[in-house]
N, C-alpha and C positions, 0 to 999 in steps of 0.2 A: 591380102593387102598389107598386113603388118610384115609379112615375109619380104616383100619387095622393098618396103620402106627401110627395113633393117639392113638389107643388102646395099641399098643406095647410100645410106649413111656411111657405111664402112668404105665403099668404093670411092665415094666423093671425098671423104676425109683423106684417104690414102693418096688419091690422084692430086688433090690440092697440096698435100705435103710435099710430094715429089716435085710438082711444078714450082712451088715457091722456093724450095731448096735449090733447085737447078738455077732459078733466076738469081738467087742470092750469090751463088758461086760464080755465075757468069759475070755478074756486075761487080764482083768483089765488094759486096756491101759492107763487110766487117773489116776490110783493109788488113787482111791477114799478113803478118810479118812487116807491116808498115810501121814507121816511127812517127809518133805524134809529139810535137813540140809541147813542152810543159815547163813549169817551174816547181822545184821541190823546196819546201820550207821545213827546216829541221832545227833541233836544239843545238846549243854550242858544244855539247859533249858528243856530238854525232860521230866524229872520226875515231873516237876512242872506244866505241861500242860495236859489237858485231851485229846486233839487232837493235833497232830504234823505231819509235813512232815518228811519223812525218805527215805532212800535208802535200798533196799533189795538186797544183793549180794549173788548170787548162783554160786559156782565154776562149771566149766564144768565137773569136775570129779563127783561131787555130782549129778548134773543133769543127767549125763550119767548113773550112777549106779541106780538112782531112776526110770528113765523113759526108760532105755534101748535105748536111742537115744543120739548120739554124737552131740555136738555143738562146734563151732570154738573157742569161747571166753567165759570168765566168764560173767554171766548176771548181769547187774546193772539196777534194776527196781525201778522207783519212786513209792512211796506209801504214803497213808495217814493213820496213826495209831490212833486208838481210844481206850482208856482204858475200860476194862470191870470190873465186880465186883470181878473177881478172880485175885489173885496176879500174876503178870508177864504174864498175858494173854491179848492180844490186838486184836481188830478187825482191819483187814487190807483191805484197798481199793486200789487195785493195778492197775496202768495204763499200758496198753499194746500198743506198737507202731509197725510199720511195720518191725522193725529190730528184733522183738521177734521171738523165734522159732515157727514153725507152730503149734506145739502141744498146746502152750499157747494161740495162736490165736483161736484154736478150742474151748478151754475151755471158753475163753471170749465170743465167738460167741454163745455158747450154752445157755447163759443166756438172749439172745435177743439183747445184745449190743456187739459191736465188739472191744471195747478198754478198758474194765475193768474186773477185777476178784476180787471177795470177798473171803477172807480167814481169818484164825486165826493164830496168831504168839505167840509162847510160848518162853519167854526169859529164858536162863539157866545161863549164866555166863558172866561177864564183861571182854572184851578183852583189852580195854583201855578206855580213858575218853569219847570216842564218839562211841564205838562199843560194841555190844552184840553178843554172839553166840546164835542162836535160831533155832527153827524148825517151819516150816510153813505148815499148812494144807489148801489146796485149796478147793473151793466149789466142791461138788459132781457133776459129769457129767454123763449123760446117755441119750440114744436115740438121739444122735447128728444129725444123718442123717434124721430121721423121723421129728425132729423139723425143720430142714432145708426145708424139703419137704413142711411142713405145712406153714411155714413163706413165702417161695418163691411163693407158689401157691396163697396165699392171696395177696401178694404184686404185683405179675405180673398181677392178675386179675384187680386190680385197675389201673395198668400201661396201660393195653390194652384199658381200657375205656378212659384213658387220651389221648392215641394215637389217638383213633377214634374221640374224641371230638376236639382234636387239628387239625384234618383234616377238620372240618366243615367250618372254615373260608376260608381255601385254596380251598376246593372243591367249595364253593359258589362263590368265586371270579373267578376261572378258568372256571368253567362251565358256569358262566354268560358271560364271554368273548367268550367262544366257541359258545354259543347260538347266540350271535350277529354275529359272523363270519359265522355260518351256515346259518342264515337267509339272510345274504348278499351275499351268494354264494361263499365265499372265501375258505371254506373247499373243495368244489367241484373243484375249480381251483387247489388247492394243490394236490388233489387226481389225477386229470388228468395229472398234471405235472410229477408225479412219477409213472404213470400207467405201463410203461415197467417193472419196478422192482416189484411192488406189484402184478402184474398179475401172475408172476412166483411164488412168495412166497405164495400168498393167492389166488389161482385160484378159490376158491369157492365164493369169494366176488366180487360183481359187481364193476368195476373200479371206478365208480363215487359215491360209497356208502359213507356216512359220517364216517363210521368206519375207512376208509383208512386215512382220514385226522387226526383223533384222534390218531391213532396208529403212524403215522409219527411224530406228535408233541411229543408223549410220548417217542419214541425212540431218537429223537433229544435232548430232555431235559435230558434224561439219559446220552447220549454221552457227553453232556456239563457239567455234574455233577450237574444239577439243579433238585435235588431230590424232592424239594417242588413242582415244577411244573410238574414233571413227573407223580406222583401218580394220581392227578386229571385227567390228560389226559388219563392215562391208564384205570382208572375206567370208564371214559366216553366211551372209545373204547370198553370195555367189554359190556357196555349197548347196544351200537350200534350193536355189533356182536350178542348179544342175540336176537335182532330183526330178525335175519336171522336163528335163531335156530329152527328147526322143532320139536325138542325133548327137551322141557324146563326141566331144572334141570340136563341135561347131557352136558358135555363139547363138543364143536364141534372141528373139525380139525383145523379151523382157530384160535380158542381160544387157543388151545394147542401150535400152532406154534407161536402165539404172545407172550405167556408167556415163551416159550423157549428162545426167544430173550431177554425178560426181565430178566429172571433168569441167563442168561449168563453174565450179568453185563458189557456190552460193553460201556466203558467210555474212552474218550480222556484224560481227566485230573482227576486222582483219588484224588480229593481235600482233602477228609478226611484223607486218608493215608499220604498224603504229610504234612498236618498240624500236625499230630501226630509225624511224623519223625522230623519236625522242632522243635516241643516242646521238643523232646527227645535229642536235641543237634546235629542233623545230620549236617555234613559239606556240604552235597548236598542232600537236601530233595527231589528234583525232579528227582533224578536218576532213580526212579522206573517207570517213564512215559513210556519209551520204553518197559520195560519188561511187564508192565501191559497191554499195547496195544497188544503186541504179545499174551499173555496168554488169554486176553479177546476175541481176534479174533478167537483163536482156540476153546474157549468155545462156542462162538456164532455159528461158523461153525458146531461144533459137535451137538449143540442143534437143529439147523435147520435140519441137516442130520438125526438125530435120530427121530425128529418129522415126517419128510417125510417117513422114513422107517416104523415107527409104523402106519402111515396112510395106507401105502400099505399093511402091514401085516393084519391090521384089515379089509381091503376091500376084503380079500379072496386070496387063494393060486394062482388061475388062473390069476387074475388081477395083482398080485405081480410079477409073472414070466413074464407076458406079458410086464409089465412096465420095468423090468430089461433088457429084450431083446431089447426093443425099445430104451433105453437110455444107452446101454452098452458102447458105445464110450465115452459118457460124464462121466460115472462112472470110466472108466479106466483113463481118463484124470485127474479127481480129485485125484485118487490114485497116479498117476504119479507126480502131483504137490506136494502132501503131502510128498512123498518120496524124491523129489528134495529139498524141504525145509530142511528136516532132514539131507540130505547129505551135502548140502551147509553149514548148521549150524555146523555140526560136523567137517567140514574141515577148519573152521575158517573164512569163507567168511562173515558170519553174524557179527562177531566181527569187521571186516574191515568196513562193511557197517554202523554198529552202530557208529564206530569212525568217519567216514566221516559225517554222519548225525548229530552227536553231535557237531562236530567242525564247520560245515558250516551253518546249518539251524535250529539247535535245539532251540536256544534262540529266533529266529524269530517265529518259530512254537509255542513255549510256550507262548510268549507274545501275539500272535494273538488269541490263544484259551482263554487266560485270559481276554482279552478285550471283546471277544464275550460273555463269561460267565457273565461278569458284565452288559453288555448292553442288553442281550437277553430278559430278562423278561420285562423291560419297553418298549422295541421296539415292542415286541409281543402285549402287552396290547394296546399301542397307535395305532399301525398299524391296529389291528383287529377292535378296536372301531372306528377308523377313517375311515376305509373302509366301515364299517356298516353305518356310518353317510353319507358318499359319496353316498351310494346306497339307501339313504333315509329310512333306517331301524329305527324304534323307539328304539334306542339303550338302553335307560334307562329301558323301559318296558321289552324288551327282555333279558337284563342282569338280571333283577330281576327274570324272569321266570327260567332262567338257574340256578341262585343261589338257588332257592327253590329246584331244582332237586339235587344240590350238597349237601344240608342239608340232604335230605332223604337218599342219598347213604351213607354218613358218618355215620349216625345212624344205618343203616341196617347192616353194616359190624361188629358191636360190638360183637354179639354172636360168629361169626366165629373167630374173632381175640382173644377173651377171651379163646375159646376152644383150639386153637392151641398154644397160648403162655403159658397157664397153663400146657399143656402136656409137652412142651419143658422144662419148669421150673422144673417140677417133675423129668423128666429124668436127668437133670443136677444136681439138688440138691441131688437126691438120690445116686449120685456117679456112675451111670451106665456107663457114658461115660469114665471117667478117669480110673475106676477100671475094667471094662469089655471090652468096645469097643476098647479102645486104645491098650491094650495088644494083642487083636486078630488081629487088622489091622497092627500092627507092623510086623507081619509075612510076610505081603505083601510089606509094605513100606520100611522096612530095606534093602532088596536087591535092591530097586530102588534108594537108597541113600537119602531118606527123613530123615532129622535129627529128632530124637525122640522129641526134644523140640518143633518142628514146627507142629507135628501131631495134638495136641489138637486144634490149630488154624484152621487147615484144616477141622477138624470135626465140629468145632463150627460155622464156617462161614455160612453154609446153614441153621443153626438152629436159630441163634440169632445175630443180628447186634451189640447190645451193649455188649453181651458176647464175641464175637470175637474181638471187639475193645479193651476190657479190657485185653484179652490174648495178643493181639499184643503189647499193651503198656507195659505190664509186661515183655514180651520177650525182647523188646528193652531196657528196664531198666537193665536187667540182662546181655544181650549179646552186647548191643550197636546198634544204628540204622543203622550204616554203616557196620556192620558185615554181613557175608553171611546169617546167620539166620534172622537178622534184615531186610535185603533187601527181603528175601524170603517171610516172613510173610506179609510184606507191599504189595508185589505183589499179594499174596493170597487175601488180603482184597480188593485191587483195581480191581481185574479181576474176582471176583465171587460175587454172590448176596445171600441174605437171602431167599432161595427158599421156605421154609415153610411159611414164613411171606407173601411173594408175592402171593402164591397160596391161602392162607387163605383170604387175603384182596380182591384180584381180583375176585376169584370165589364167595366169600361171597357177593360181590356187586350185583351179578345177581342170587343169590340163586342156584348156581351149587352144587349139592351133589355128582353126579357121575363124578369124575374128569378123568376117564379112565386112560390113560397112561401119564398124565401131570407130575406127580411126578417122575416116572423113567426118563423121558426126561430131566427134570430139574436137577436131581441128576447126571445123566451121563454128562451133560454139566458142572456141577460143578467139577466133577472128571477130565474132560478134561482140564478145566482151571487150576486146581491144578497141574496136571502133566505137563502141558505146562509151568507153572510158575517155577516148579522145574527144568525143562529142560533148559529154557532160562537163569535163574539165575545161575545155575550150570555152564553153558557154558560161561557166561560173567564174573562171579565173584567168581566161585567156586575154 
């Protein structure tokens, strides 16, 4: 499944880039070699200097007539002018900032830099002592999207390696700590403590298997927002699960269930989203904690349910029907609970409970989670190493052995990470998402009340963490962090995960090539989280 998705991302991204570039060339979108009317404002000593700073002023009327695009105000663009050998002809080095029209940003980006454009200005007549009427010809632009595809693919390949190398230290440290805890018997104690839960979620895994302890540590770290600790624990869990795998290279049911929990993004404190909201000037950055917990819970429940459903379907029709009949009462009870939540929410009861929770215990809950998040990592390290010393484990030697394993895992995931991130970069840079996927999905999302501005964020989140973070920050800048859309995209970010990245890294760690139905399960969980976020945010703040 992942093989076909990877190929589709590359082909769609490339096809979109070619189509959009041909369309731009055919329509002469960038008016190559055309002359745009403008006014140049300069200092009095301008004529006596070879190079001088100036301002290029383009009226909104001239810009609209030239590019067939309207702008709100006249453009005032700083530039550096250099004399040429021809009379009244100057080379212009123009600086572009975030307030410039998108078209000028595209022209600037096409040359490899994002904040400058080179052009030529021809002076015609003097308007007053410091102004000339002129015409400017900007640098020629072509194949913008194909250049983006090339640049992004090369850039992200380097980034993927940096990510993997950045994991080496963390992997070495945490797997060293886990090795000490495992030899001391602490992982077995943890596994036995939560046996009643894990036995139901992971029936194929022996209750005292080391994989249980690693998975618990991973899930706990994710819930506390300790992403740096969660990944090493998760990769260790995948290695342990692979020891039970009878068919190497093919994902087991337990692996898929574990990754369903990971891609659901169950987090108590969405620290990154809160930090972005605070930086954007939110009056209440933590307002999304309640909505995020609700959406993440729905996403996790959906992911687990779909994983189990796919398990049954893959086991054969007879076993599927037999299992449904045997658990019919439980299935009906779950459906009743879901319907009850929807009814209570729609009647306003959830608003009342949210109000009571916020007023009475929210600050205490928030403070408790923050304290736990701060002390969790040092407490885990000290307690695990200390328990190993108490059990007379050679803690230093065992730590080093575990650290060696961490180094090997971090290096092993590089090819998988490069492959997935390059495909996603090509898909994004080629314009396939914004120009093809978004318009198609709007047919479905518009009737659900999904704001058009929030849809790119919902689509980007499973693909790229940094990409979705950038979209979220931009939306907050435009609409405000405390607007309905601002709260909605913050909840999207906090209650979902980068599914493609997680699958590439975790499966890559154990050389899994046949991922079976892991991707559909992860994406369905993402969809559930997005819809739940839309539901709860609309209910409380819409």
